[in-house]
Structures are given as structure tokens and as C-alpha cells.
FIFISE-977049 format. One line per 4 residues: number of its first residue (from 1); for each residue x, y, z of C-alpha. Coordinates in Angstrom, 2 decimals, m for minus. Example, Ala and Ser with C-alpha at 12.3 -4.5 7.8 and 13.67 -1.06 7.14 Angstrom:
1> 12.30 m4.50 7.80 ~ 13.67 m1.06 7.14;
END
This chain:
1> 0.43 m9.63 m15.55 ~ 2.25 m6.30 m15.18 ~ 2.40 m5.13 m11.57 ~ 3.61 m1.81 m10.13;
5> 4.53 m1.78 m6.46 ~ 4.85 1.38 m4.39 ~ 5.53 0.89 m0.69 ~ 6.69 3.26 2.04;
9> 6.62 6.08 m0.54 ~ 8.42 3.63 m2.83 ~ 9.11 m0.09 m3.22 ~ 11.35 m0.06 m0.15;
13> 13.68 m3.03 0.06 ~ 11.71 m4.94 m2.59 ~ 10.08 m7.62 m0.42 ~ 6.66 m7.36 m2.09;
17> 8.21 m6.94 m5.55 ~ 10.17 m10.18 m5.12 ~ 7.14 m12.04 m3.78 ~ 5.05 m11.05 m6.81;
21> 7.88 m11.75 m9.27 ~ 8.39 m15.23 m7.79 ~ 4.75 m15.97 m8.71 ~ 5.35 m15.06 m12.35;
25> 4.30 m11.41 m12.49 ~ 6.31 m8.85 m14.44 ~ 6.89 m6.43 m11.55 ~ 8.20 m2.89 m11.42;
29> 9.14 m1.27 m8.13 ~ 9.45 2.50 m7.87 ~ 11.28 4.46 m5.16 ~ 12.95 7.86 m4.90;
33> 15.64 6.68 m2.46 ~ 18.79 5.32 m4.19 ~ 19.68 3.26 m1.10 ~ 16.28 1.55 m1.14;
37> 16.53 0.85 m4.87 ~ 19.97 m0.70 m4.33 ~ 18.61 m2.84 m1.47 ~ 15.64 m3.93 m3.62;
41> 17.89 m4.88 m6.54 ~ 20.14 m6.87 m4.19 ~ 17.12 m8.69 m2.72 ~ 15.84 m9.59 m6.20;
45> 19.28 m10.87 m7.19 ~ 19.53 m13.01 m4.03 ~ 16.02 m14.36 m4.65 ~ 16.84 m15.11 m8.29;
49> 13.83 m13.22 m9.62 ~ 13.53 m10.73 m12.46 ~ 12.12 m7.32 m11.58 ~ 12.53 m3.76 m12.76;
53> 13.37 m0.97 m10.33 ~ 12.85 2.67 m11.29 ~ 13.65 5.97 m9.64 ~ 10.43 7.94 m9.10;
57> 7.78 9.21 m6.72 ~ 4.20 8.03 m6.35 ~ 2.94 11.59 m6.89 ~ 4.51 11.67 m10.38;
61> 5.02 8.14 m11.66 ~ 7.40 7.86 m14.64 ~ 5.10 5.59 m16.68 ~ 2.63 5.98 m19.51;
65> m1.12 5.87 m18.95 ~ m2.64 2.39 m18.52 ~ 0.76 0.66 m18.19 ~ m0.10 m1.87 m15.46;
69> m2.66 m4.58 m14.75 ~ m2.27 m4.08 m11.00 ~ m0.88 m1.31 m8.83 ~ m0.12 m1.88 m5.14;
73> 0.46 1.03 m2.77 ~ 1.47 m0.29 0.64 ~ 1.97 2.20 3.49 ~ 2.53 4.96 0.98;
77> m0.40 7.34 1.46 ~ 0.42 8.01 5.12 ~ 3.71 9.60 4.01 ~ 2.65 11.75 1.03;
81> 1.27 15.27 1.53 ~ m1.47 14.90 m1.11 ~ m2.96 11.42 m0.87 ~ m5.74 12.17 m3.37;
85> m3.20 13.18 m6.02 ~ m1.14 10.05 m5.30 ~ m4.18 7.79 m5.76 ~ m5.13 9.58 m9.00;
89> m1.59 9.02 m10.27 ~ m1.73 5.30 m9.40 ~ m5.07 5.08 m11.22 ~ m3.62 6.90 m14.25;
93> m1.05 4.13 m14.82 ~ m3.63 1.38 m14.18 ~ m5.28 m0.10 m17.25 ~ m9.11 m0.15 m17.46;
97> m10.28 m3.31 m15.70 ~ m7.10 m3.36 m13.60 ~ m6.91 m3.59 m9.82 ~ m5.52 m1.13 m7.27;
101> m4.57 m2.48 m3.84 ~ m4.00 m0.03 m1.01 ~ m2.63 m1.09 2.36 ~ m2.42 1.51 5.11;
105> m1.93 1.74 8.85 ~ m5.36 2.09 10.47 ~ m6.09 5.32 12.33 ~ m7.96 3.86 15.29;
109> m5.47 1.33 16.61 ~ m2.94 1.08 19.40 ~ m0.25 0.61 16.74 ~ m1.10 4.01 15.19;
113> m1.20 5.65 18.63 ~ 2.32 4.43 19.40 ~ 3.57 5.82 16.07 ~ 1.82 9.15 16.72;
117> 3.55 9.41 20.10 ~ 6.89 8.66 18.42 ~ 6.18 11.48 15.96 ~ 5.28 13.89 18.77;
121> 8.57 12.97 20.43 ~ 10.48 13.88 17.26 ~ 10.84 10.62 15.27 ~ 11.20 11.94 11.69;
125> 9.53 8.92 10.07 ~ 6.28 9.39 11.99 ~ 6.25 13.15 12.55 ~ 4.27 13.95 9.40;
129> 2.55 10.57 8.94 ~ m1.24 10.60 8.60 ~ m3.21 7.47 9.37 ~ m6.59 6.86 7.76;
133> m9.80 4.96 8.38 ~ m11.29 2.45 5.99 ~ m13.92 5.06 5.06 ~ m11.25 7.61 4.15;
137> m9.42 5.08 1.98 ~ m12.68 4.15 0.28 ~ m13.45 7.82 m0.39 ~ m10.00 8.37 m1.96;
141> m10.54 5.37 m4.26 ~ m14.07 6.41 m5.27 ~ m13.00 10.02 m5.91 ~ m10.32 8.67 m8.26;
145> m12.99 6.84 m10.27 ~ m12.56 3.32 m8.89 ~ m15.12 0.70 m7.85 ~ m14.16 m0.61 m4.39;
149> m14.48 m4.40 m4.24 ~ m13.22 m5.22 m0.73 ~ m11.99 m3.63 2.49 ~ m10.48 m5.67 5.33;
153> m8.70 m5.03 8.60 ~ m5.87 m7.08 10.11 ~ m3.74 m7.19 13.25 ~ m6.28 m6.27 15.91;
157> m4.07 m7.43 18.78 ~ m1.84 m5.02 20.77 ~ 1.84 m4.62 19.78 ~ 3.16 m6.90 22.50;
161> 4.97 m10.18 21.90 ~ 2.84 m12.22 24.29 ~ m0.43 m10.89 22.84 ~ 0.21 m11.92 19.24;
165> m0.02 m15.72 19.67 ~ m2.99 m15.42 22.01 ~ m5.05 m12.94 19.97 ~ m3.97 m13.57 16.37;
169> m6.53 m16.40 15.92 ~ m9.28 m13.80 16.49 ~ m8.06 m11.67 13.57 ~ m10.07 m13.38 10.78;
173> m13.27 m13.16 12.83 ~ m12.75 m9.48 13.70 ~ m11.83 m8.68 10.09 ~ m15.31 m9.77 8.99;
177> m16.94 m7.49 11.57 ~ m15.01 m4.23 11.47 ~ m11.85 m2.35 10.54 ~ m11.93 m0.25 13.74;
181> m8.94 m1.14 15.87 ~ m7.08 m2.80 12.99 ~ m3.40 m1.88 12.76 ~ m3.54 m2.46 8.99;
185> m6.34 m1.83 6.51 ~ m6.33 m3.28 3.00 ~ m8.58 m2.10 0.19 ~ m8.94 m3.45 m3.33;
189> m10.64 m1.55 m6.12 ~ m11.09 m1.89 m9.88 ~ m10.73 0.74 m12.57 ~ m13.90 0.43 m14.66;
193> m13.46 m0.44 m18.32 ~ m16.39 1.85 m19.07 ~ m16.48 5.21 m17.20 ~ m20.28 4.84 m16.92;
197> m19.77 1.77 m14.68 ~ m18.66 3.98 m11.75;
END
């Protein structure tokens, strides 16, 4: 299986790339930051896994159409100015029948509020970030021609060390009920083999 991983507007330090490669996938990570690419390559070397790392941006991926069986975009859309264009580009490189996985910080959570406040106070990472709801993520996927198969929320507990052990057991139950309040929202969608299947 050929997998493309885009995270934090790129593959970041390669954690997800290495995890997928260790399970036998042929993984490519893309990032526009040379320091992140170097960190990702070093992580892959330490882990003893084979992976490809490429300079590029999610808005203009340097790959041919239908190159990958799976594309994962993790906390990438919150940092790009045109999320719809980024999703269309991820779909372009996804083969028909392939799966797109999006993971984003949920809009209606205490975690997002804290990051918004950091942005208002001048933190460059969060100043321009845009957090989305599950419905907004679903709409982006559908507009790009995908069939959404699953949407889940995770991390409903507040960002406090003492709360995590106490409230984490409730996460699976809450995830079945709602995505509201989730710090992280994951969506999976399939590119139809036949355009009429949309």
C-alpha cells in the first residue's frame, strides 16, 4: 500500500510516517520545511524503517494523479489558507477506491479555545489557525468528490494533567454520541471508483 502523509502542513518530524512504514506500507512524507524533513529522515533512520521524504506543500503536491492508496492529512487544514484547494489536491493524488484520512483540531473544545487565546496573544503558530467542526470537514470532503465513511471525536477531557486519567475512559462513549467538545476530530472518506457513486 502506498501512503502519503501530510501533517502540520507537512509530515513534521515523521512520527506517523514511521508508524505506517513499520507496518509495511510504502510511505511518503511531504513537508516544505527543510528542518522538519531532516528531523523526519533522522527519525526513520533511528527506527530502521524505509520511507521517502519530499519537499512540497499540500496545496501543490509534487506527485502524479492517482499515486497513492491512502492519503493522511493530520492537523494540516487548520494552517492552510485554502482548505478546499488542499483537500482537492489530496484527492487528486489519491487513486480511485483509495482512502483519505483527515485529522483536525475540533472547533468547539477547550483545547481549541486555549490555542485561539495564544493566537490572540501573538503566538505565530496559532495566530492564523482555523479550527473546524465535523460538519465542515465532511463538507470539504464531499465537495472534493469523496464518500465519507466515518467521523469520530477524541479527547473530550480538559487539557489538565489530573483530568486525563479520570476522564479518558469516557472518551470512547462520548465519541459514539458526538464530536462537539472533542479536541480532535478524525474523518475517513473514500474516492469513488466510479464518479456516479458520489
